[in-house]
C-alpha positions as CSV (number, residue, x, y, z in Angstrom):
1,M,65.5,160.5,60.5
2,K,65.3,156.7,60.6
3,K,63.5,155.3,63.7
4,V,64.7,151.8,64.9
5,I,62.5,149.7,67.1
6,R,64.4,147.2,69.1
7,F,62.4,144.0,69.8
8,T,63.5,142.9,73.3
9,P,62.3,139.5,74.7
10,A,59.8,141.3,77.0
11,L,58.3,143.2,74.1
12,L,58.0,140.1,71.9
13,A,56.5,138.2,74.8
14,G,53.9,141.0,75.3
15,I,53.0,141.0,71.6
16,C,52.7,137.2,71.6
17,V,50.3,137.3,74.6
18,M,48.2,140.0,72.9
19,L,47.9,138.0,69.7
20,L,47.8,134.4,70.9
21,G,47.0,134.4,74.6
22,A,49.2,133.6,77.5
23,M,49.3,129.8,77.3
24,A,50.3,129.7,73.6
25,C,53.3,132.0,74.3
26,V,55.0,130.2,77.2
27,A,57.0,127.8,75.1
28,E,57.8,130.4,72.5
29,Q,59.0,132.9,75.2
30,E,61.7,130.5,76.4
31,E,63.3,130.3,72.9
32,I,63.8,134.0,72.4
33,P,67.4,134.9,73.4
34,G,68.0,138.1,75.3
35,L,70.8,140.7,75.1
36,G,72.8,141.9,78.0
37,F,75.1,144.8,77.1
38,T,77.3,147.2,79.1
39,S,79.7,149.9,78.0
40,Q,82.2,151.6,80.2
41,N,83.4,155.2,80.3
42,G,85.5,156.2,77.3
43,S,89.0,157.6,77.1
44,C,91.2,159.1,74.4
45,A,91.8,156.3,72.0
46,Q,94.9,154.1,72.1
47,A,93.7,151.8,69.3
48,E,93.2,152.8,65.7
49,E,90.2,150.6,65.0
50,S,87.2,149.2,66.8
51,S,87.4,145.5,67.6
52,A,85.5,142.7,69.2
53,S,85.8,139.0,70.1
54,I,83.2,136.3,70.6
55,S,83.2,133.3,72.9
56,I,80.8,130.7,74.3
57,A,79.9,130.3,78.0
58,G,77.5,127.4,78.5
59,N,74.3,128.2,76.5
60,R,75.3,131.9,76.1
61,V,77.5,133.8,73.7
62,T,79.7,136.4,75.3
63,F,81.5,139.2,73.6
64,T,83.9,142.0,74.5
65,G,85.5,144.8,72.5
66,S,86.1,148.5,72.1
67,A,84.5,151.1,69.8
68,I,86.3,154.1,68.4
69,T,84.0,157.1,68.8
70,P,84.2,160.8,67.8
71,D,85.1,161.7,71.4
72,P,85.4,159.7,74.7
73,C,82.1,161.1,76.0
74,H,80.0,159.1,73.5
75,R,78.1,156.2,75.0
76,L,77.2,153.0,73.4
77,D,73.8,151.3,73.0
78,A,73.1,147.9,71.4
79,G,70.2,145.8,70.0
80,L,69.9,142.2,69.0
81,D,68.6,141.0,65.6
82,H,67.7,137.2,65.6
83,T,66.9,135.6,62.2
84,S,65.7,132.1,62.4
85,F,65.5,129.5,59.5
86,P,63.3,126.8,61.0
87,N,63.0,124.6,57.9
88,S,66.5,125.0,56.6
89,S,70.0,123.8,57.3
90,Q,71.2,127.4,57.7
91,P,72.2,128.4,61.2
92,D,70.2,131.0,63.1
93,R,71.8,134.5,62.7
94,L,72.4,136.6,65.8
95,T,73.5,140.1,65.1
96,V,74.5,142.5,67.9
97,D,74.2,146.0,66.5
98,I,76.1,148.6,68.5
99,V,75.7,152.4,67.9
100,A,77.5,155.4,69.4
101,L,75.4,158.1,70.9
102,P,76.7,161.6,71.8
103,G,77.1,162.6,75.4
104,D,75.1,165.5,76.8
105,Q,78.1,167.3,78.4
106,P,81.1,169.2,77.0
107,C,83.9,166.8,76.3
108,I,87.6,166.8,75.7
109,Q,88.4,166.9,72.0
110,C,90.2,163.7,71.1
111,I,89.1,160.5,69.3
112,G,87.4,158.2,71.9
113,E,87.7,154.6,72.7
114,V,84.8,153.0,74.6
115,P,85.1,149.5,76.0
116,F,82.0,147.2,75.9
117,S,80.9,143.7,76.8
118,G,77.8,141.6,76.7
119,E,76.1,138.3,76.3
120,V,73.3,136.8,74.2
121,G,71.2,133.9,75.6
122,P,70.0,131.6,76.7
123,L,70.3,129.7,73.5
124,G,68.8,126.4,72.5
125,S,71.1,123.7,71.1
126,G,72.1,124.2,67.5
127,E,74.3,126.2,65.2
128,Y,74.4,130.0,65.2
129,E,76.2,132.6,63.2
130,V,77.0,135.4,65.6
131,S,78.0,138.9,64.3
132,I,79.1,142.0,66.3
133,V,78.5,145.1,64.2
134,Y,79.4,148.7,65.2
135,D,78.0,151.6,63.2
136,G,77.5,149.3,60.2
137,D,81.0,147.8,60.3
138,L,81.5,144.1,61.0
139,L,83.8,143.8,64.0
140,A,83.6,140.0,64.6
141,Q,81.8,137.0,63.3
142,E,81.8,133.4,64.5
143,R,79.9,130.3,63.7
144,I,79.2,128.5,67.0
145,T,77.5,125.3,68.2
146,I,75.5,125.1,71.4
147,E,75.1,121.5,72.7
């Protein structure tokens, strides 16, 4: 079984402090975007496919969508992958990776649809390529500019 470690801003800040000391990490800590993610209770699916949309709200990227799951009792979890290209003209890549996890109670047997929403930020000024991925499938991708 593959084990995935999600690097949250708090974990990265802790690693930075351990390696470099508190003063060297203050500026770096402010540049690490965080992920806020919520999913709602599922229902029997009305849609045939998972979907997502991306927008900008100030210095944050927001997203909403719904995920098609094996049943409506599945819950969603998400992680953020941030790839930076500091000495390149390529935009930073922000990938929100959403996965479905089985519920722990018996569930009605129908295909589920679970709504979700979230935000990534704060982001520094610049260009970003933002992707929303669910179980390995690309749901939405936008190239955005934060001023």
